[in-house]
C-alpha positions in Angstrom: 112.4 118.2 106.0 109.0 116.8 104.3 110.5 116.7 101.0 114.0 115.2 102.2 112.6 112.2 103.6 111.4 110.6 100.9 114.2 111.8 98.4 116.5 109.2 97.3 119.0 111.4 96.2 118.9 114.0 99.2 119.5 110.6 101.2 122.2 109.1 99.2 124.2 112.6 99.6 123.6 112.1 103.0 124.8 108.8 103.7 128.2 109.5 101.4 128.5 112.7 103.5 128.2 111.1 107.0 130.7 108.4 105.2 133.4 110.8 104.1 133.1 113.4 107.1 132.3 110.5 109.9 134.0 107.7 108.2 130.8 105.5 109.0 127.5 104.6 107.3 124.1 106.2 108.4 121.3 104.7 109.5 118.2 105.4 107.1 114.8 105.4 108.9 111.5 105.6 106.2 108.1 106.0 106.8 105.9 103.7 105.0 102.4 103.8 104.0 100.7 100.7 102.9 97.3 100.1 101.3 94.9 98.7 103.9 92.9 97.0 101.3 96.0 95.2 100.5 96.9 94.2 104.1 93.2 93.2 104.4 93.3 90.8 101.9 96.7 89.4 103.2 95.4 89.1 106.3 92.3 86.9 105.2 94.3 84.4 103.5 96.4 84.2 106.7 93.3 83.7 108.7 92.1 80.9 106.2 95.5 79.5 106.3 95.2 79.7 110.4 91.8 77.9 110.1 93.2 74.6 107.6 96.0 74.6 109.8 94.5 74.3 113.0 91.1 72.3 112.0 91.1 68.7 113.0 90.5 66.7 109.8 91.9 63.3 110.7 88.1 62.1 112.2 88.6 58.6 113.7 85.1 57.7 112.2 86.6 57.9 108.5 87.8 55.3 106.5 91.5 54.9 105.8 91.2 55.8 102.2 88.9 58.8 103.2 91.4 59.8 105.9 94.3 59.7 102.4 91.9 61.8 100.6 91.1 64.4 103.5 95.0 64.7 104.1 96.2 65.0 100.3 93.5 67.7 100.5 94.5 69.3 103.0 98.1 69.7 102.4 97.1 71.4 98.8 95.4 73.5 100.6 97.5 74.5 102.6 100.2 74.7 99.7 97.9 77.0 97.3 97.3 79.4 100.5 101.0 79.5 101.5 101.8 80.6 97.8 99.0 82.9 98.0 100.3 84.7 101.3 103.8 84.7 99.3 102.4 86.6 96.1 100.3 88.8 98.3 102.8 89.8 99.9 105.2 90.5 97.4 102.2 92.4 95.8 102.1 94.7 99.2 105.6 95.2 99.1 105.7 96.4 95.5 102.7 99.0 96.3 104.4 100.0 99.7 105.2 103.8 99.7 107.7 105.9 101.2 106.7 109.3 102.4 107.0 111.2 105.3 103.1 112.7 105.2 101.8 115.6 106.1 100.6 117.0 109.6 97.1 116.3 109.0 97.8 112.5 107.4 100.2 111.7 110.3 97.5 112.8 112.6 95.1 110.2 111.0 97.7 107.8 111.2 98.2 107.8 114.8 94.4 107.9 115.5 93.5 104.8 113.0 91.3 106.3 111.1 90.2 106.7 107.8 92.8 104.4 106.6 91.9 103.9 103.2 91.7 107.9 102.7 94.7 108.3 104.4 96.3 105.9 101.9 95.1 107.4 99.2 95.8 110.8 100.2 99.6 110.4 100.7 99.9 108.4 97.1 98.4 111.4 95.5 100.0 114.1 97.4 103.6 115.8 95.9 106.3 114.6 97.3 107.2 118.2 98.1 104.4 118.0 100.3 104.8 114.8 102.0 103.4 112.4 98.9 105.0 109.0 98.6 107.2 107.1 96.4 107.3 103.3 95.5 109.9 101.6 97.5 111.3 99.9 94.6 111.7 103.5 92.6 113.3 105.0 96.1 115.8 101.9 96.0 116.4 102.3 92.1 117.0 106.3 92.7 119.2 106.1 95.6 121.3 103.1 94.4 122.1 104.8 91.2 122.7 108.4 93.1 125.5 105.9 95.4 126.8 104.4 92.2 127.3 108.3 90.5 128.7 109.3 93.6 131.4 106.2 94.0 132.4 107.3 90.4 
């Protein structure tokens, strides 16, 4: 059901109903859509870090003082890139959409075509037509509904 999969209230109802009837918690399954532009930016930083980590900066022809400078500079670069990876990963997750997607959107996803277009369509579509909701909003709604059900 398109409108129920990405609806936190319906998911919370299903969770509490399953717990009440079966005495166990259900597993939640999500379809998520991430912005391909943000993925590309994150991937570029990961590649830069990989290049720095695999490069041979310890050239034996340089002096000891130069090696100390290169190692300190390399360590700073690694730290900067690791921090940037953390920031971009969090940004990517904050923009992640939970959505079912329409049939054409799911077909485009499987074909790997027009990723930017597909993500923007999911983001703009109404939730009842397979559009998405940000994961943070979904979790907040789900938690609030479970809290209300427990009282």
